[in-house]
C-alpha positions in Angstrom: 84.5 71.3 69.5 84.4 67.7 70.7 84.4 64.9 68.1 82.9 62.1 67.4 85.1 59.1 67.4 83.9 55.5 66.2 85.0 52.0 67.7 83.4 49.0 67.4 80.4 48.3 68.0 77.5 50.5 68.4 78.9 52.6 71.1 79.9 56.0 70.4 82.2 58.1 72.2 82.8 62.0 72.1 86.7 62.5 71.6 87.9 65.3 74.4 91.6 66.1 73.5 92.4 69.6 71.7 94.5 69.7 68.3 97.4 72.6 69.1 98.4 71.4 65.4 96.8 74.8 63.8 98.2 76.8 67.3 102.2 76.0 66.5 101.3 76.9 62.8 99.9 80.5 63.6 102.7 80.9 66.0 106.1 80.2 63.8 104.6 82.4 61.4 103.6 85.0 63.7 107.8 84.6 65.2 109.0 84.5 61.7 106.9 87.2 60.7 109.1 89.6 64.1 111.7 87.9 63.3 112.1 89.1 59.6 110.3 92.7 60.7 112.7 93.5 64.0 116.1 94.7 61.5 113.4 97.6 60.4 112.4 98.4 63.5 115.0 102.1 64.8 115.3 101.8 68.8 113.7 105.4 70.1 116.9 107.2 71.3 115.6 109.3 75.2 117.6 112.9 75.2 117.9 112.2 79.4 118.6 116.3 80.8 122.1 117.0 82.3 123.4 118.3 84.8 123.8 121.6 83.7 120.2 121.7 82.0 118.1 120.3 84.8 116.3 122.5 87.4 117.7 126.2 86.7 115.6 128.4 88.8 115.9 132.5 88.5 117.9 133.7 90.9 120.4 132.7 93.4 118.6 130.3 96.2 120.0 130.3 99.6 123.0 127.2 100.7 122.5 125.5 103.5 126.1 124.2 104.2 126.5 120.9 106.3 130.2 120.5 107.3 131.8 117.2 107.6 132.0 118.2 111.8 128.4 118.4 112.0 128.6 122.6 112.0 125.8 124.2 110.0 126.2 128.1 108.4 123.8 129.8 106.0 126.1 130.9 102.4 123.9 134.1 101.1 124.2 135.3 97.8 127.0 137.5 98.2 129.2 134.0 100.0 129.1 135.6 103.5 128.6 132.5 105.7 126.9 132.8 108.8 126.7 129.9 111.6 123.8 128.2 112.9 122.9 126.3 115.3 121.0 123.1 114.4 118.3 123.5 117.0 117.8 127.3 115.2 118.1 126.0 111.6 114.7 126.3 110.4 114.4 129.9 112.3 117.2 130.8 110.4 116.2 129.9 107.2 113.0 131.2 107.5 114.4 134.2 108.7 115.9 134.6 105.2 113.8 133.3 102.2 111.0 135.3 103.1 108.0 132.8 102.0 108.5 129.2 101.4 108.4 128.9 97.4 112.1 130.1 97.9 114.2 127.3 96.6 117.3 126.2 99.6 119.9 123.8 98.2 121.8 121.7 101.0 125.6 122.0 99.8 127.2 118.5 102.1 131.0 118.2 102.3 132.7 115.1 101.0 133.4 113.8 104.4 130.1 114.5 105.8 127.7 111.8 106.7 124.9 110.6 105.1 122.6 111.2 108.5 123.8 114.8 108.7 122.5 115.8 105.5 119.0 113.9 105.7 118.3 115.4 108.9 119.3 118.8 107.7 116.9 118.2 104.8 114.1 116.9 107.3 114.2 120.3 109.9 114.0 122.2 106.3 110.6 120.4 105.2 109.1 120.3 108.8 109.5 124.0 108.6 107.8 124.4 105.7 110.1 124.8 102.9 108.6 123.7 99.6 111.6 123.2 97.9 114.3 122.2 99.2 117.2 120.4 96.5 121.1 119.1 97.0 124.1 120.9 95.3 125.9 119.2 92.4 129.3 119.1 92.4 130.2 118.9 88.8 
């Protein structure tokens, strides 16, 4: 709202200034309210799942083992390890799992290069395996 200022003479001029004092007062009151109310607010506790509880699946998934030298092998539920060539990995996994909803877990050696594990994951995804995961050591 423009105020009319009276100066000497007959001319009237409009003042185009904004009075910010009421806004500062309101902001100071809000800051005081927040400072008083902040200690009474209890922070929410978020319970994250642990590795043991996350992703428990029925049955034992097929494990694809990637060794440090780049060798790939399949480990079935009985503990038998079958070496597989990288080019034959997709066909061997599809022959073992039957359907594409069966989980497949990639187990990488501690000294294996990251690119080798990602390459195996890419081969499995391109083969149509929907549930590919990484084995976590406890």
